[in-house]
N, C-alpha and C positions, 0 to 999 in steps of 0.2 A: 517473896519475903514475907507474905501473911501466911503462908503454907508451912514455913519451916517449923520444926518442933522446938528449937531453942528461943531464947531471947532475940528480938528482932535487931538486926545489925545497923542501926540508925546512929550515926554520930552527929554532933551538933552541925547545923548548917546543911546536912543531906536533903532535908524536908524542903529547903528553899533553893536547891541547885547551887550550894557553894562550891566554887571551883577550887581546884588544886591539881597539881601535876604529881611527878615522882618524887620520892623522898629525897631531900628534906621539904619539898613544896607540897606535899600531900595534904597538910592540915593547915590552912590559913586561919586568920583572925575571922570571927563570925562577922558576917556582912549585917549590920543593923539597920541599914537604910532600906526600908521595906519596898521602896520603888525599885530596887534592884533584884527583889526576890522573884523567884519562878513560882507564880501563885497556881499555875495549872498543875505543876508537880507537887506543891504542897497540898492542893485539894485531892489529888490522887492518892497520896501517900495517907491521908487523913481517912479517906474511904476504906482503905485496906485495913487500917488500924480499928475502925469501927466495925467492919466485918468480922475481924478476928475477936472482938470484944463480945459478939453476940453469937458466935459459933462455938459450941463445945467441942466440936471436931477440929477445928483450927486452934484452940486453946490447949487441949490436952489428949487429942486423939492420937491412936497408934499411927505410927509411920508404915507404909509400905510402898516397896519399889515395884510398880506395875510393868513397866517396860523401860528398856535403856537400848536405843538403837543407834549406834555411832553412824551407820550407813546413811540413815535418813535424818539424823541430826535431832533425834526425838527421845524425851525423856517423860515418863508419865509416873507421877507420885500419888499415892492416896493417904489421906488423915482419915481415921474412922473412930467414932465413938457412939456407941449405940446403934441407932437406925440413921445416924446422920453421917454422910461421907462427903469429902472435899476432895476433888482431883485437880492436881496441878500439872498442866501440860506445858511443857517448854520445847520449842522448836527453833533450832539453830540452823536449819538447813536453807538452801537458796531456792527451793522450788516449794509449792504448795505441798501439804501433806494430808492425806486422809487417815483419820484415826477411829477405830471402834473400841468403845470401851465396853467390855463385857461384864455386865452386872449380875449375872445369874447367881454367882456365889455369895452376894451380898443379902443381907437380911432386909430387903426393901419391901414395904406393903404395897398392895395392889393399888394403883393410882398416884403412885409417886411422880414426882415431877423434878425437873433439873433446871438450874438456873446458871449461865454464864455471868459471873458476878462482875466482870469488869465492864460488859456491856449492858448487862440486865436483861439479856435475851432469855427467854424460856425456851428449853430444848425439850423436844417431844421424844420420849423413849420409843424405840422400835423394838417391842417385846422386852427383854431384858438387856439392851443394849442401846448406846447412845453413839451416834455418828457425828463426827466434826471434822471440818476441814480447816487446817491451821495454815495462815499466810507464812511466808518466810520470816524467820527471826522475830516470832510472837510466841507470847505465852498466854495461857488462858486458865481461869479458877473456875472450876464447875462444881456446885453444890447439889446434893440430892435434897429433896424436902418431902418430909412424910406428911400427906394430907391431914392427919390427925394431930399434928403438931400446930400449936399457935403460938407465934412469937409475941 
């Protein structure tokens, strides 16, 4: 969601887990009883929105499809602006998937680092590559950080 180039596809109630079914039950009235809200989901969506607000790559970066592998159920997209890059990896397969992001063509400075934004884990590059293992039915958002950039 935070990685897509267009406006975010949020409708009223999505951020609190508003239930709905197939049309015509797809949009129910907003649940105003905060005791019935999914606060964990709300916090997660707010963290994605905050990340997008501070990331030029996620706001206005160019969109690149890095990989689309139907057999493995894997898609990798990149948003780039200047020396900042954000990778969105989506894995719909039923087995763990090992992924190597080749960063050699990107204008990354020496000493760059990368962070998996959903967990906060710092990833250590191996030369000009990042290696990740994705569990089944998971997605990750990886951003590169220029050591000379202070936010």
